[in-house]
N, CA and C atoms as an extended XYZ file, in Angstrom:
585
Properties=species:S:1:pos:R:3:atomname:S:1:resname:S:1:resid:I:1 pbc="F F F"
N       -44.607      167.353     -133.535 N   UNK     1
C       -45.441      166.201     -133.936 CA  UNK     1
C       -45.388      165.202     -132.760 C   UNK     1
N       -46.499      164.684     -132.474 N   UNK     2
C       -46.636      163.670     -131.386 CA  UNK     2
C       -46.919      162.350     -131.994 C   UNK     2
N       -46.370      161.240     -131.350 N   UNK     3
C       -46.608      159.928     -131.798 CA  UNK     3
C       -48.096      159.516     -131.571 C   UNK     3
N       -48.772      160.226     -130.625 N   UNK     4
C       -50.130      159.909     -130.264 CA  UNK     4
C       -51.183      160.575     -131.196 C   UNK     4
N       -50.698      161.511     -132.025 N   UNK     5
C       -51.614      162.207     -132.918 CA  UNK     5
C       -52.010      161.263     -134.077 C   UNK     5
N       -53.341      160.943     -134.246 N   UNK     6
C       -53.679      159.973     -135.271 CA  UNK     6
C       -53.472      160.470     -136.697 C   UNK     6
N       -53.238      161.780     -136.850 N   UNK     7
C       -53.004      162.319     -138.199 CA  UNK     7
C       -51.549      162.324     -138.563 C   UNK     7
N       -50.617      162.038     -137.651 N   UNK     8
C       -49.214      162.057     -137.793 CA  UNK     8
C       -48.822      160.723     -138.454 C   UNK     8
N       -48.091      160.764     -139.582 N   UNK     9
C       -47.580      159.509     -140.222 CA  UNK     9
C       -46.129      159.547     -140.079 C   UNK     9
N       -45.550      158.644     -139.326 N   UNK    10
C       -44.109      158.448     -139.256 CA  UNK    10
C       -43.817      157.011     -139.180 C   UNK    10
N       -42.574      156.570     -139.109 N   UNK    11
C       -42.191      155.214     -139.144 CA  UNK    11
C       -42.912      154.464     -137.976 C   UNK    11
N       -42.875      154.996     -136.836 N   UNK    12
C       -43.413      154.317     -135.678 CA  UNK    12
C       -44.948      154.036     -135.858 C   UNK    12
N       -45.653      155.118     -136.385 N   UNK    13
C       -47.115      154.880     -136.621 CA  UNK    13
C       -47.362      153.863     -137.671 C   UNK    13
N       -46.540      153.897     -138.710 N   UNK    14
C       -46.728      152.950     -139.789 CA  UNK    14
C       -46.435      151.450     -139.307 C   UNK    14
N       -45.422      151.279     -138.520 N   UNK    15
C       -45.144      149.984     -138.057 CA  UNK    15
C       -46.226      149.524     -137.052 C   UNK    15
N       -46.789      150.406     -136.250 N   UNK    16
C       -47.844      150.059     -135.316 CA  UNK    16
C       -49.110      149.662     -136.113 C   UNK    16
N       -49.415      150.357     -137.178 N   UNK    17
C       -50.577      149.970     -137.992 CA  UNK    17
C       -50.335      148.655     -138.696 C   UNK    17
N       -49.110      148.391     -139.153 N   UNK    18
C       -48.798      147.123     -139.789 CA  UNK    18
C       -48.960      145.970     -138.838 C   UNK    18
N       -48.512      146.138     -137.583 N   UNK    19
C       -48.695      145.077     -136.598 CA  UNK    19
C       -50.168      144.890     -136.311 C   UNK    19
N       -50.895      145.987     -136.257 N   UNK    20
C       -52.375      145.894     -136.023 CA  UNK    20
C       -53.001      145.084     -137.109 C   UNK    20
N       -52.631      145.258     -138.369 N   UNK    21
C       -53.224      144.541     -139.453 CA  UNK    21
C       -52.868      143.075     -139.420 C   UNK    21
N       -51.589      142.767     -139.120 N   UNK    22
C       -51.147      141.413     -139.031 CA  UNK    22
C       -51.844      140.679     -137.868 C   UNK    22
N       -52.005      141.389     -136.763 N   UNK    23
C       -52.795      140.822     -135.614 CA  UNK    23
C       -54.239      140.564     -136.034 C   UNK    23
N       -54.798      141.474     -136.814 N   UNK    24
C       -56.191      141.241     -137.280 CA  UNK    24
C       -56.318      140.033     -138.152 C   UNK    24
N       -55.363      139.770     -138.998 N   UNK    25
C       -55.387      138.544     -139.794 CA  UNK    25
C       -55.238      137.326     -139.003 C   UNK    25
N       -54.383      137.374     -137.958 N   UNK    26
C       -54.211      136.191     -137.063 CA  UNK    26
C       -55.550      135.946     -136.310 C   UNK    26
N       -56.147      137.041     -135.839 N   UNK    27
C       -57.449      136.880     -135.083 CA  UNK    27
C       -58.517      136.332     -135.978 C   UNK    27
N       -58.552      136.702     -137.218 N   UNK    28
C       -59.565      136.180     -138.118 CA  UNK    28
C       -59.359      134.669     -138.299 C   UNK    28
N       -58.079      134.249     -138.482 N   UNK    29
C       -57.800      132.821     -138.609 CA  UNK    29
C       -58.242      132.084     -137.407 C   UNK    29
N       -58.017      132.657     -136.239 N   UNK    30
C       -58.442      131.967     -135.011 CA  UNK    30
C       -59.927      131.911     -134.897 C   UNK    30
N       -60.580      132.967     -135.371 N   UNK    31
C       -62.047      132.997     -135.402 CA  UNK    31
C       -62.651      131.859     -136.241 C   UNK    31
N       -62.074      131.730     -137.413 N   UNK    32
C       -62.528      130.657     -138.348 CA  UNK    32
C       -62.286      129.295     -137.748 C   UNK    32
N       -61.251      129.119     -137.060 N   UNK    33
C       -60.904      127.806     -136.480 CA  UNK    33
C       -61.909      127.424     -135.358 C   UNK    33
N       -62.425      128.404     -134.646 N   UNK    34
C       -63.237      128.081     -133.501 CA  UNK    34
C       -64.766      128.156     -133.748 C   UNK    34
N       -65.119      128.292     -135.008 N   UNK    35
C       -66.581      128.515     -135.290 CA  UNK    35
C       -67.146      127.233     -135.784 C   UNK    35
N       -68.477      127.149     -135.600 N   UNK    36
C       -69.234      126.046     -136.155 CA  UNK    36
C       -69.454      126.274     -137.667 C   UNK    36
N       -69.829      125.256     -138.366 N   UNK    37
C       -70.160      125.429     -139.793 CA  UNK    37
C       -71.591      125.020     -140.022 C   UNK    37
N       -72.367      125.865     -140.758 N   UNK    38
C       -73.709      125.473     -141.086 CA  UNK    38
C       -73.688      124.610     -142.318 C   UNK    38
N       -74.831      124.155     -142.725 N   UNK    39
C       -74.904      123.234     -143.907 CA  UNK    39
C       -74.408      123.924     -145.132 C   UNK    39
N       -74.605      125.254     -145.221 N   UNK    40
C       -74.121      126.002     -146.396 CA  UNK    40
C       -72.652      126.318     -146.299 C   UNK    40
N       -72.033      126.093     -145.185 N   UNK    41
C       -70.624      126.369     -144.962 CA  UNK    41
C       -70.302      127.739     -144.377 C   UNK    41
N       -71.349      128.524     -144.103 N   UNK    42
C       -71.123      129.809     -143.426 CA  UNK    42
C       -70.677      129.654     -141.983 C   UNK    42
N       -69.782      130.443     -141.492 N   UNK    43
C       -69.292      130.422     -140.136 CA  UNK    43
C       -70.347      130.965     -139.160 C   UNK    43
N       -70.658      130.184     -138.134 N   UNK    44
C       -71.630      130.597     -137.151 CA  UNK    44
C       -70.836      130.581     -135.838 C   UNK    44
N       -70.434      131.731     -135.258 N   UNK    45
C       -69.608      131.700     -134.110 CA  UNK    45
C       -70.421      131.343     -132.913 C   UNK    45
N       -69.798      130.583     -131.979 N   UNK    46
C       -70.468      130.186     -130.672 CA  UNK    46
C       -70.311      131.375     -129.755 C   UNK    46
N       -71.332      131.602     -128.923 N   UNK    47
C       -71.274      132.599     -127.856 CA  UNK    47
C       -72.060      132.087     -126.675 C   UNK    47
N       -71.347      131.867     -125.634 N   UNK    48
C       -72.086      131.432     -124.405 CA  UNK    48
C       -71.384      132.056     -123.216 C   UNK    48
N       -72.068      133.046     -122.640 N   UNK    49
C       -71.453      133.711     -121.478 CA  UNK    49
C       -70.307      134.577     -121.784 C   UNK    49
N       -69.266      134.582     -120.887 N   UNK    50
C       -68.184      135.458     -121.131 CA  UNK    50
C       -67.330      134.982     -122.280 C   UNK    50
N       -66.576      135.928     -122.882 N   UNK    51
C       -65.690      135.609     -123.950 CA  UNK    51
C       -64.323      135.271     -123.384 C   UNK    51
N       -63.305      135.216     -124.177 N   UNK    52
C       -61.943      134.894     -123.694 CA  UNK    52
C       -61.367      136.067     -122.935 C   UNK    52
N       -61.715      137.253     -123.339 N   UNK    53
C       -61.244      138.417     -122.536 CA  UNK    53
C       -62.392      139.169     -121.864 C   UNK    53
N       -63.464      139.437     -122.537 N   UNK    54
C       -64.545      140.237     -121.988 CA  UNK    54
C       -65.419      139.409     -120.993 C   UNK    54
N       -65.870      140.025     -119.904 N   UNK    55
C       -66.818      139.397     -119.023 CA  UNK    55
C       -68.119      139.171     -119.713 C   UNK    55
N       -68.959      138.431     -119.119 N   UNK    56
C       -70.257      138.063     -119.730 CA  UNK    56
C       -71.064      139.344     -119.967 C   UNK    56
N       -71.041      140.305     -119.051 N   UNK    57
C       -71.839      141.559     -119.186 CA  UNK    57
C       -71.233      142.388     -120.298 C   UNK    57
N       -69.907      142.555     -120.365 N   UNK    58
C       -69.283      143.349     -121.427 CA  UNK    58
C       -69.410      142.668     -122.801 C   UNK    58
N       -69.359      141.362     -122.792 N   UNK    59
C       -69.520      140.619     -124.074 CA  UNK    59
C       -70.897      140.824     -124.584 C   UNK    59
N       -71.898      140.827     -123.759 N   UNK    60
C       -73.259      141.002     -124.197 CA  UNK    60
C       -73.411      142.447     -124.734 C   UNK    60
N       -72.836      143.449     -123.996 N   UNK    61
C       -72.881      144.790     -124.515 CA  UNK    61
C       -72.182      144.917     -125.837 C   UNK    61
N       -70.999      144.346     -125.988 N   UNK    62
C       -70.257      144.359     -127.200 CA  UNK    62
C       -71.084      143.816     -128.388 C   UNK    62
N       -71.766      142.746     -128.092 N   UNK    63
C       -72.576      142.048     -129.123 CA  UNK    63
C       -73.674      143.023     -129.604 C   UNK    63
N       -74.314      143.701     -128.621 N   UNK    64
C       -75.436      144.667     -128.941 CA  UNK    64
C       -74.869      145.908     -129.730 C   UNK    64
N       -73.651      146.330     -129.360 N   UNK    65
C       -73.054      147.472     -130.031 CA  UNK    65
C       -72.723      147.202     -131.505 C   UNK    65
N       -72.037      146.001     -131.711 N   UNK    66
C       -71.692      145.710     -133.079 CA  UNK    66
C       -72.944      145.366     -133.932 C   UNK    66
N       -73.982      144.821     -133.270 N   UNK    67
C       -75.261      144.555     -133.992 CA  UNK    67
C       -75.911      145.879     -134.370 C   UNK    67
N       -75.740      146.918     -133.541 N   UNK    68
C       -76.336      148.208     -133.845 CA  UNK    68
C       -75.555      148.921     -134.896 C   UNK    68
N       -74.210      148.816     -134.881 N   UNK    69
C       -73.397      149.469     -135.876 CA  UNK    69
C       -73.610      148.803     -137.274 C   UNK    69
N       -73.653      147.488     -137.313 N   UNK    70
C       -73.843      146.723     -138.601 CA  UNK    70
C       -74.941      145.731     -138.340 C   UNK    70
N       -76.274      146.208     -138.455 N   UNK    71
C       -77.365      145.257     -138.105 CA  UNK    71
C       -77.668      144.371     -139.371 C   UNK    71
N       -78.458      143.336     -139.078 N   UNK    72
C       -79.026      142.471     -140.211 CA  UNK    72
C       -79.862      143.364     -141.057 C   UNK    72
N       -79.720      143.314     -142.360 N   UNK    73
C       -80.615      143.985     -143.298 CA  UNK    73
C       -80.929      142.978     -144.317 C   UNK    73
N       -80.781      143.293     -145.587 N   UNK    74
C       -80.922      142.272     -146.621 CA  UNK    74
C       -79.720      141.332     -146.657 C   UNK    74
N       -78.710      141.694     -145.962 N   UNK    75
C       -77.525      140.827     -145.782 CA  UNK    75
C       -77.241      140.667     -144.253 C   UNK    75
N       -76.631      139.569     -143.846 N   UNK    76
C       -76.397      139.342     -142.405 CA  UNK    76
C       -75.513      140.467     -141.855 C   UNK    76
N       -75.655      140.731     -140.566 N   UNK    77
C       -74.977      141.801     -139.898 CA  UNK    77
C       -73.735      141.309     -139.168 C   UNK    77
N       -73.208      142.213     -138.285 N   UNK    78
C       -71.996      141.929     -137.602 CA  UNK    78
C       -72.043      140.730     -136.641 C   UNK    78
N       -73.177      140.540     -135.983 N   UNK    79
C       -73.280      139.406     -135.090 CA  UNK    79
C       -73.263      138.089     -135.812 C   UNK    79
N       -73.925      138.026     -136.940 N   UNK    80
C       -73.908      136.790     -137.785 CA  UNK    80
C       -72.496      136.578     -138.275 C   UNK    80
N       -71.773      137.597     -138.516 N   UNK    81
C       -70.337      137.482     -138.969 CA  UNK    81
C       -69.353      137.137     -137.839 C   UNK    81
N       -69.831      137.206     -136.674 N   UNK    82
C       -68.978      136.934     -135.476 CA  UNK    82
C       -67.990      138.013     -135.087 C   UNK    82
N       -68.351      139.250     -135.375 N   UNK    83
C       -67.490      140.376     -135.087 CA  UNK    83
C       -67.188      140.531     -133.597 C   UNK    83
N       -68.204      140.309     -132.742 N   UNK    84
C       -67.999      140.417     -131.313 CA  UNK    84
C       -67.000      139.354     -130.804 C   UNK    84
N       -67.076      138.150     -131.362 N   UNK    85
C       -66.146      137.101     -131.006 CA  UNK    85
C       -64.762      137.421     -131.513 C   UNK    85
N       -64.638      138.016     -132.734 N   UNK    86
C       -63.346      138.391     -133.281 CA  UNK    86
C       -62.675      139.473     -132.394 C   UNK    86
N       -63.527      140.505     -131.985 N   UNK    87
C       -62.940      141.528     -131.156 CA  UNK    87
C       -62.464      141.009     -129.843 C   UNK    87
N       -63.223      140.095     -129.254 N   UNK    88
C       -62.881      139.382     -128.003 CA  UNK    88
C       -61.564      138.673     -128.146 C   UNK    88
N       -61.420      137.948     -129.224 N   UNK    89
C       -60.126      137.221     -129.467 CA  UNK    89
C       -58.974      138.131     -129.680 C   UNK    89
N       -59.221      139.235     -130.361 N   UNK    90
C       -58.171      140.260     -130.531 CA  UNK    90
C       -57.720      140.792     -129.169 C   UNK    90
N       -58.595      141.073     -128.273 N   UNK    91
C       -58.273      141.541     -126.990 CA  UNK    91
C       -57.523      140.520     -126.156 C   UNK    91
N       -57.942      139.290     -126.262 N   UNK    92
C       -57.287      138.212     -125.564 CA  UNK    92
C       -55.908      137.856     -126.053 C   UNK    92
N       -55.729      137.875     -127.360 N   UNK    93
C       -54.482      137.370     -127.959 CA  UNK    93
C       -53.543      138.449     -128.459 C   UNK    93
N       -54.016      139.636     -128.720 N   UNK    94
C       -53.177      140.604     -129.370 CA  UNK    94
C       -53.019      141.915     -128.586 C   UNK    94
N       -53.993      142.423     -127.994 N   UNK    95
C       -54.072      143.813     -127.450 CA  UNK    95
C       -53.196      143.894     -126.204 C   UNK    95
N       -52.533      145.077     -126.117 N   UNK    96
C       -51.801      145.424     -124.939 CA  UNK    96
C       -52.842      145.830     -123.860 C   UNK    96
N       -52.386      145.838     -122.592 N   UNK    97
C       -53.308      146.240     -121.537 CA  UNK    97
C       -53.988      147.636     -121.713 C   UNK    97
N       -53.246      148.591     -122.281 N   UNK    98
C       -53.730      149.874     -122.505 CA  UNK    98
C       -54.837      149.872     -123.549 C   UNK    98
N       -54.663      149.082     -124.621 N   UNK    99
C       -55.702      148.961     -125.644 CA  UNK    99
C       -56.952      148.257     -125.056 C   UNK    99
N       -56.686      147.215     -124.223 N   UNK   100
C       -57.861      146.567     -123.597 CA  UNK   100
C       -58.689      147.541     -122.724 C   UNK   100
N       -57.975      148.397     -121.938 N   UNK   101
C       -58.613      149.345     -121.089 CA  UNK   101
C       -59.445      150.352     -121.945 C   UNK   101
N       -58.868      150.743     -123.077 N   UNK   102
C       -59.572      151.676     -123.963 CA  UNK   102
C       -60.823      151.056     -124.553 C   UNK   102
N       -60.772      149.784     -124.914 N   UNK   103
C       -61.977      149.141     -125.472 CA  UNK   103
C       -63.014      148.917     -124.361 C   UNK   103
N       -62.565      148.554     -123.179 N   UNK   104
C       -63.514      148.480     -122.026 CA  UNK   104
C       -64.233      149.798     -121.789 C   UNK   104
N       -63.432      150.841     -121.868 N   UNK   105
C       -63.961      152.206     -121.579 CA  UNK   105
C       -65.049      152.531     -122.690 C   UNK   105
N       -64.741      152.309     -123.930 N   UNK   106
C       -65.710      152.610     -125.005 CA  UNK   106
C       -67.034      151.873     -124.764 C   UNK   106
N       -66.953      150.550     -124.465 N   UNK   107
C       -68.134      149.812     -124.256 CA  UNK   107
C       -68.894      150.360     -123.042 C   UNK   107
N       -68.238      150.661     -122.009 N   UNK   108
C       -68.905      151.128     -120.751 CA  UNK   108
C       -69.444      152.508     -120.998 C   UNK   108
N       -68.735      153.430     -121.704 N   UNK   109
C       -69.264      154.731     -122.015 CA  UNK   109
C       -70.566      154.712     -122.815 C   UNK   109
N       -70.622      153.824     -123.777 N   UNK   110
C       -71.842      153.713     -124.637 CA  UNK   110
C       -73.003      153.266     -123.748 C   UNK   110
N       -72.731      152.314     -122.853 N   UNK   111
C       -73.790      151.883     -121.957 CA  UNK   111
C       -74.254      152.992     -120.983 C   UNK   111
N       -73.293      153.787     -120.496 N   UNK   112
C       -73.585      154.880     -119.623 CA  UNK   112
C       -74.458      155.909     -120.333 C   UNK   112
N       -74.153      156.150     -121.630 N   UNK   113
C       -74.953      157.107     -122.407 CA  UNK   113
C       -76.383      156.624     -122.542 C   UNK   113
N       -76.581      155.307     -122.704 N   UNK   114
C       -77.915      154.729     -122.769 CA  UNK   114
C       -78.696      155.006     -121.511 C   UNK   114
N       -78.023      154.730     -120.387 N   UNK   115
C       -78.668      154.983     -119.087 CA  UNK   115
C       -79.070      156.475     -118.897 C   UNK   115
N       -78.103      157.344     -119.252 N   UNK   116
C       -78.401      158.763     -119.120 CA  UNK   116
C       -79.434      159.232     -120.067 C   UNK   116
N       -79.502      158.734     -121.245 N   UNK   117
C       -80.521      159.236     -122.247 CA  UNK   117
C       -81.913      158.563     -122.107 C   UNK   117
N       -81.916      157.227     -121.716 N   UNK   118
C       -83.170      156.536     -121.762 CA  UNK   118
C       -83.512      155.774     -120.405 C   UNK   118
N       -82.584      155.917     -119.411 N   UNK   119
C       -82.882      155.352     -118.070 CA  UNK   119
C       -82.783      153.851     -118.010 C   UNK   119
N       -82.113      153.221     -119.001 N   UNK   120
C       -81.939      151.767     -118.980 CA  UNK   120
C       -80.644      151.409     -119.644 C   UNK   120
N       -80.164      150.173     -119.407 N   UNK   121
C       -78.975      149.682     -120.036 CA  UNK   121
C       -79.195      149.558     -121.544 C   UNK   121
N       -78.123      149.622     -122.282 N   UNK   122
C       -78.151      149.526     -123.760 CA  UNK   122
C       -78.770      148.177     -124.181 C   UNK   122
N       -78.454      147.160     -123.437 N   UNK   123
C       -78.936      145.780     -123.827 CA  UNK   123
C       -80.454      145.674     -123.666 C   UNK   123
N       -81.069      146.533     -122.911 N   UNK   124
C       -82.540      146.421     -122.660 CA  UNK   124
C       -83.318      147.406     -123.534 C   UNK   124
N       -82.623      148.280     -124.307 N   UNK   125
C       -83.374      149.260     -125.118 CA  UNK   125
C       -83.782      148.683     -126.376 C   UNK   125
N       -84.881      149.237     -127.004 N   UNK   126
C       -85.263      148.813     -128.335 CA  UNK   126
C       -84.262      149.312     -129.357 C   UNK   126
N       -84.252      148.730     -130.542 N   UNK   127
C       -83.225      148.981     -131.547 CA  UNK   127
C       -83.133      150.506     -131.888 C   UNK   127
N       -84.290      151.158     -132.044 N   UNK   128
C       -84.287      152.608     -132.374 CA  UNK   128
C       -83.550      153.436     -131.340 C   UNK   128
N       -83.756      153.125     -130.040 N   UNK   129
C       -83.072      153.883     -129.036 CA  UNK   129
C       -81.550      153.546     -128.959 C   UNK   129
N       -81.233      152.223     -129.156 N   UNK   130
C       -79.824      151.849     -129.217 CA  UNK   130
C       -79.125      152.571     -130.385 C   UNK   130
N       -79.760      152.618     -131.547 N   UNK   131
C       -79.198      153.339     -132.660 CA  UNK   131
C       -78.966      154.809     -132.326 C   UNK   131
N       -79.951      155.428     -131.732 N   UNK   132
C       -79.780      156.874     -131.371 CA  UNK   132
C       -78.651      157.111     -130.449 C   UNK   132
N       -78.460      156.236     -129.421 N   UNK   133
C       -77.370      156.383     -128.473 CA  UNK   133
C       -76.045      156.236     -129.195 C   UNK   133
N       -75.919      155.185     -130.004 N   UNK   134
C       -74.610      154.955     -130.680 CA  UNK   134
C       -74.328      155.992     -131.759 C   UNK   134
N       -75.428      156.417     -132.466 N   UNK   135
C       -75.217      157.507     -133.464 CA  UNK   135
C       -74.685      158.747     -132.815 C   UNK   135
N       -75.263      159.169     -131.660 N   UNK   136
C       -74.794      160.394     -131.028 CA  UNK   136
C       -73.395      160.232     -130.443 C   UNK   136
N       -73.073      159.080     -129.882 N   UNK   137
C       -71.755      158.785     -129.335 CA  UNK   137
C       -70.743      158.801     -130.469 C   UNK   137
N       -71.095      158.181     -131.600 N   UNK   138
C       -70.240      158.080     -132.792 CA  UNK   138
C       -69.908      159.494     -133.290 C   UNK   138
N       -70.940      160.343     -133.465 N   UNK   139
C       -70.750      161.673     -133.974 CA  UNK   139
C       -69.858      162.524     -133.036 C   UNK   139
N       -70.047      162.384     -131.777 N   UNK   140
C       -69.281      163.149     -130.795 CA  UNK   140
C       -67.775      162.705     -130.865 C   UNK   140
N       -67.560      161.412     -130.741 N   UNK   141
C       -66.226      160.871     -130.580 CA  UNK   141
C       -65.411      160.980     -131.905 C   UNK   141
N       -66.035      160.847     -133.058 N   UNK   142
C       -65.341      161.023     -134.339 CA  UNK   142
C       -65.118      162.564     -134.531 C   UNK   142
N       -66.040      163.379     -134.158 N   UNK   143
C       -65.799      164.824     -134.213 CA  UNK   143
C       -64.655      165.264     -133.360 C   UNK   143
N       -64.424      164.606     -132.254 N   UNK   144
C       -63.284      164.935     -131.359 CA  UNK   144
C       -62.055      164.213     -131.785 C   UNK   144
N       -62.099      163.432     -132.821 N   UNK   145
C       -60.960      162.554     -133.258 CA  UNK   145
C       -60.475      161.679     -132.096 C   UNK   145
N       -61.427      161.144     -131.434 N   UNK   146
C       -61.181      160.249     -130.311 CA  UNK   146
C       -60.473      159.009     -130.811 C   UNK   146
N       -59.183      158.807     -130.536 N   UNK   147
C       -58.460      157.714     -131.104 CA  UNK   147
C       -58.887      156.338     -130.617 C   UNK   147
N       -59.213      156.121     -129.277 N   UNK   148
C       -59.674      154.810     -128.868 CA  UNK   148
C       -60.960      154.364     -129.580 C   UNK   148
N       -61.910      155.288     -129.704 N   UNK   149
C       -63.205      154.898     -130.368 CA  UNK   149
C       -62.935      154.630     -131.893 C   UNK   149
N       -62.046      155.456     -132.500 N   UNK   150
C       -61.720      155.168     -133.940 CA  UNK   150
C       -61.160      153.776     -134.102 C   UNK   150
N       -60.268      153.361     -133.162 N   UNK   151
C       -59.707      152.064     -133.274 CA  UNK   151
C       -60.743      150.951     -133.014 C   UNK   151
N       -61.661      151.295     -132.061 N   UNK   152
C       -62.765      150.275     -131.841 CA  UNK   152
C       -63.626      150.122     -133.110 C   UNK   152
N       -63.969      151.273     -133.655 N   UNK   153
C       -64.876      151.165     -134.853 CA  UNK   153
C       -64.168      150.545     -136.037 C   UNK   153
N       -62.855      150.920     -136.196 N   UNK   154
C       -62.039      150.225     -137.218 CA  UNK   154
C       -62.100      148.705     -137.089 C   UNK   154
N       -61.942      148.259     -135.862 N   UNK   155
C       -61.869      146.806     -135.599 CA  UNK   155
C       -63.252      146.170     -135.918 C   UNK   155
N       -64.304      146.894     -135.683 N   UNK   156
C       -65.659      146.370     -136.032 CA  UNK   156
C       -65.697      146.160     -137.546 C   UNK   156
N       -65.278      147.169     -138.262 N   UNK   157
C       -65.317      147.193     -139.709 CA  UNK   157
C       -64.358      146.125     -140.303 C   UNK   157
N       -63.194      146.047     -139.734 N   UNK   158
C       -62.218      145.058     -140.272 CA  UNK   158
C       -62.737      143.659     -139.972 C   UNK   158
N       -63.266      143.451     -138.808 N   UNK   159
C       -63.840      142.072     -138.481 CA  UNK   159
C       -64.981      141.722     -139.418 C   UNK   159
N       -65.844      142.684     -139.760 N   UNK   160
C       -66.999      142.442     -140.546 CA  UNK   160
C       -66.603      142.203     -142.058 C   UNK   160
N       -65.902      143.100     -142.593 N   UNK   161
C       -65.556      143.069     -144.036 CA  UNK   161
C       -64.442      142.009     -144.397 C   UNK   161
N       -63.821      141.453     -143.350 N   UNK   162
C       -62.908      140.391     -143.619 CA  UNK   162
C       -63.452      139.025     -143.258 C   UNK   162
N       -64.726      139.023     -142.785 N   UNK   163
C       -65.383      137.748     -142.526 CA  UNK   163
C       -65.921      137.174     -143.832 C   UNK   163
N       -66.283      135.953     -143.816 N   UNK   164
C       -66.826      135.306     -144.988 CA  UNK   164
C       -68.154      136.027     -145.409 C   UNK   164
N       -69.024      136.337     -144.436 N   UNK   165
C       -70.272      137.031     -144.705 CA  UNK   165
C       -69.980      138.402     -145.315 C   UNK   165
N       -69.139      139.162     -144.645 N   UNK   166
C       -68.911      140.525     -145.131 CA  UNK   166
C       -68.244      140.568     -146.510 C   UNK   166
N       -67.324      139.622     -146.788 N   UNK   167
C       -66.615      139.569     -148.040 CA  UNK   167
C       -67.414      138.993     -149.130 C   UNK   167
N       -68.359      138.080     -148.874 N   UNK   168
C       -69.091      137.428     -150.004 CA  UNK   168
C       -70.501      137.920     -150.162 C   UNK   168
N       -71.130      138.346     -149.071 N   UNK   169
C       -72.536      138.702     -149.169 CA  UNK   169
C       -72.753      140.226     -149.159 C   UNK   169
N       -71.955      140.939     -148.371 N   UNK   170
C       -72.118      142.393     -148.385 CA  UNK   170
C       -71.415      143.084     -149.511 C   UNK   170
N       -70.164      142.770     -149.625 N   UNK   171
C       -69.380      143.300     -150.736 CA  UNK   171
C       -69.631      142.510     -151.952 C   UNK   171
N       -69.696      143.169     -153.120 N   UNK   172
C       -69.925      142.534     -154.365 CA  UNK   172
C       -69.060      143.137     -155.406 C   UNK   172
N       -68.568      142.279     -156.256 N   UNK   173
C       -67.751      142.766     -157.414 CA  UNK   173
C       -68.713      143.037     -158.541 C   UNK   173
N       -68.635      144.265     -159.048 N   UNK   174
C       -69.508      144.603     -160.179 CA  UNK   174
C       -68.561      144.923     -161.403 C   UNK   174
N       -68.625      144.009     -162.320 N   UNK   175
C       -67.867      144.153     -163.516 CA  UNK   175
C       -68.471      145.320     -164.375 C   UNK   175
N       -67.635      146.208     -164.849 N   UNK   176
C       -68.101      147.353     -165.618 CA  UNK   176
C       -68.618      146.763     -166.933 C   UNK   176
N       -69.921      147.025     -167.278 N   UNK   177
C       -70.414      146.377     -168.499 CA  UNK   177
C       -69.825      146.940     -169.743 C   UNK   177
N       -69.794      146.136     -170.818 N   UNK   178
C       -69.353      146.606     -172.115 CA  UNK   178
C       -67.833      146.249     -172.256 C   UNK   178
N       -67.309      146.603     -173.406 N   UNK   179
C       -65.963      146.307     -173.678 CA  UNK   179
C       -65.084      147.569     -173.553 C   UNK   179
N       -63.802      147.371     -173.333 N   UNK   180
C       -62.933      148.502     -173.189 CA  UNK   180
C       -62.430      148.958     -174.530 C   UNK   180
N       -62.581      150.212     -174.804 N   UNK   181
C       -62.069      150.812     -175.986 CA  UNK   181
C       -61.210      151.964     -175.585 C   UNK   181
N       -59.893      151.867     -175.813 N   UNK   182
C       -59.001      152.822     -175.314 CA  UNK   182
C       -59.058      154.185     -176.020 C   UNK   182
N       -59.420      154.170     -177.258 N   UNK   183
C       -59.369      155.410     -177.971 CA  UNK   183
C       -60.687      155.473     -178.862 C   UNK   183
N       -61.490      156.492     -178.589 N   UNK   184
C       -62.741      156.654     -179.357 CA  UNK   184
C       -62.835      158.087     -179.824 C   UNK   184
N       -63.453      158.241     -180.960 N   UNK   185
C       -63.723      159.627     -181.459 CA  UNK   185
C       -64.699      160.313     -180.445 C   UNK   185
N       -64.515      161.540     -180.245 N   UNK   186
C       -65.340      162.302     -179.207 CA  UNK   186
C       -66.793      162.206     -179.550 C   UNK   186
N       -67.170      162.113     -180.840 N   UNK   187
C       -68.566      162.074     -181.178 CA  UNK   187
C       -69.245      160.792     -180.657 C   UNK   187
N       -68.466      159.711     -180.539 N   UNK   188
C       -69.046      158.402     -180.026 CA  UNK   188
C       -69.170      158.371     -178.552 C   UNK   188
N       -68.502      159.238     -177.826 N   UNK   189
C       -68.521      159.272     -176.340 CA  UNK   189
C       -69.811      159.822     -175.802 C   UNK   189
N       -70.375      160.824     -176.480 N   UNK   190
C       -71.548      161.515     -176.028 CA  UNK   190
C       -71.159      162.666     -175.143 C   UNK   190
N       -72.003      163.033     -174.181 N   UNK   191
C       -71.697      164.205     -173.379 CA  UNK   191
C       -70.579      163.861     -172.354 C   UNK   191
N       -69.799      164.816     -172.033 N   UNK   192
C       -68.732      164.566     -171.041 CA  UNK   192
C       -69.388      164.608     -169.609 C   UNK   192
N       -68.745      163.992     -168.652 N   UNK   193
C       -69.278      163.852     -167.345 CA  UNK   193
C       -69.317      165.174     -166.579 C   UNK   193
N       -68.527      166.110     -167.031 N   UNK   194
C       -68.542      167.464     -166.379 CA  UNK   194
C       -69.424      168.487     -167.029 C   UNK   194
N       -70.205      168.104     -167.943 N   UNK   195
C       -71.121      169.034     -168.618 CA  UNK   195
C       -72.091      169.688     -167.699 C   UNK   195
């Protein structure tokens, strides 16, 4: 068993993941503190040029990548939730140099795929072509169990679903309708789900 195998669960892996989650919570608190507030109270992260860790070019690529992974639909997407700013803050405040290098490589590889497939940078492609590039990259890397990309994508999802937008507009609590009856005669239940 190797500590680098993502499927291995041992004490070291468990502690590493716990630190990862605590760092994520700290990064989200920092994100909330440095964001503007709209009239409705939704966080609107500021973005001008380079981030705290990423250069201006990589920050722009990161913004396009997270926007393609979770775009605006009938609910706001990852950019509106400030996921790119959250990831930048995580790299600046939490990540080790090795993790930073891995995230830089993921962003650069996706951009290189765009150039190879469509002859232009990811940031200049239309949405459909960006989606195709990231879809193909995603399928390949997840199929290979590529740990750096899995961590990158996990951070995108953690940043989005722990943001105010992700938690209140995308996720919804649906109360099961009706009342709870713990014991019913079988005739009242109707057909079984496995019929």
